[in-house]
C-alpha positions in Angstrom: 0.0 -0.1 -0.2 1.4 3.4 -0.8 1.3 6.5 1.0 -1.2 8.2 -0.8 -3.6 4.9 -1.3 -3.7 5.0 3.0 -4.1 8.9 3.0 -7.0 8.7 0.2 -8.2 5.8 1.9 -8.6 7.2 5.7 -9.5 11.1 4.2 -12.6 8.6 3.2 -13.3 6.5 5.7 -12.5 8.2 8.9 -13.7 11.9 7.6 -11.8 13.2 11.0 -8.4 12.1 9.6 -9.2 15.2 6.6 -10.4 17.0 9.1 -7.4 17.0 11.2 -5.3 17.9 7.9 -3.4 14.7 8.4 -1.3 13.2 5.9 1.0 10.4 5.0 5.0 10.3 5.1 5.0 6.6 5.3 3.6 3.2 6.1 5.2 0.2 5.6 5.6 -3.1 8.7 8.1 -0.9 10.6 6.9 2.3 10.8 4.0 4.7 10.2 4.1 7.6 9.7 2.1 10.4 9.7 2.4 14.7 9.6 -0.4 17.3 11.5 -0.4 20.7 11.2 -0.8 23.0 14.0 -2.1 25.1 12.2 -5.6 24.0 12.6 -5.4 22.1 15.5 -4.1 24.3 17.9 -6.1 25.1 21.3 -6.5 28.4 23.4 -2.7 28.3 24.5 -1.8 27.7 21.2 -0.9 24.6 21.7 -2.4 21.6 20.1 -5.5 20.2 21.2 -4.7 16.8 23.0 -7.8 15.3 21.9 -5.9 16.2 18.3 -3.4 14.4 19.5 -4.7 11.1 20.7 -6.9 10.8 17.4 -3.7 11.2 15.3 -2.2 8.8 17.2 -4.9 6.3 17.6 -5.3 7.1 13.4 -2.0 5.5 12.9 -2.3 3.1 14.9 -5.1 1.7 13.1 -4.0 2.3 9.3 -0.3 0.5 10.7 -2.9 -2.3 11.7 -4.8 -1.8 8.1 -1.7 -1.4 6.2 0.5 -4.7 7.3 -2.6 -7.2 8.7 -4.7 -6.5 4.5 -7.3 -9.7 6.0 -8.9 -7.4 7.5 -10.1 -5.1 5.2 -9.8 -2.6 7.4 -12.7 -4.3 10.2 -10.6 -2.8 12.6 -10.9 -1.3 16.2 -9.4 0.2 19.2 -10.2 -1.5 22.1 -7.6 0.2 24.4 -5.7 2.9 24.3 -4.0 5.5 27.0 -2.1 8.6 25.5 1.0 10.5 27.7 1.6 13.9 27.2 4.7 14.4 28.0 4.8 18.8 26.7 2.9 21.0 25.0 2.6 20.1 21.4 3.7 24.3 19.4 4.1 23.2 16.1 3.6 20.8 13.3 3.7 16.7 14.4 4.6 14.0 13.5 2.8 11.1 14.4 4.7 8.0 14.5 3.5 3.5 15.3 6.7 1.3 15.5 5.8 -2.1 14.2 5.3 -5.0 16.3 7.6 -8.2 16.5 7.1 -10.2 13.8 5.5 -13.4 16.6 3.1 -9.9 17.4 1.9 -9.8 13.9 1.8 -14.2 14.2 -0.5 -14.5 16.9 -3.1 -11.5 15.6 -2.9 -13.7 12.2 -3.7 -16.8 14.1 -6.2 -15.9 16.5 -8.1 -14.4 13.5 -7.6 -17.2 11.2 -9.5 -19.2 15.1 -11.2 -16.6 16.4 -12.5 -14.1 13.5 -10.5 -11.9 15.7 -7.2 -10.7 16.0 -6.0 -8.3 18.4 -1.9 -6.8 18.9 -0.3 -3.9 20.8 1.3 -0.9 19.2 3.4 2.0 20.8 3.0 5.6 18.9 5.2 8.2 19.2 3.9 12.1 18.9 7.0 14.6 18.0 6.4 18.2 18.3 9.1 20.2 16.5 11.3 17.3 16.5 10.5 17.1 19.9 8.7 13.7 21.8 5.3 15.1 23.2 3.0 12.2 23.4 3.4 8.6 24.1 0.4 6.2 22.8 -0.2 2.3 23.5 -3.3 1.0 22.3 -4.7 -2.2 22.0 -6.3 -2.4 17.7 -9.1 -5.9 17.1 -8.6 -6.9 13.4 -12.2 -8.4 13.1 -13.3 -11.0 10.2 -15.9 -9.2 8.5 
């Protein structure tokens, strides 16, 4: 899947990603990288709104599962997520979801085939002006559908 294909899919099927100005920079088994502009996601303090950070991070992890596990055909939901805000984000964001270990993807595939759904945990880091601003850890569920 190319970054352009993924971005089109996200904007069509998860419209909030278009409203946030999310763009796909990279997507493969090692990393999914999104960018998000400060200009349309700031709050009254002129830092990035926490809800925008959480949604951007959630979408980045979702996009990683969609890219690496196409068998789910987009039938992916977030089951649990936790965001730790480390410092104010006062510039454009770079959002990076790191690929899981090979055995975690294998476990997802095996569970998906056996039970009709599989789970995976992913870590996403959110940078503003090159500085780590937030960390998001989440569990995603792929569902046969």
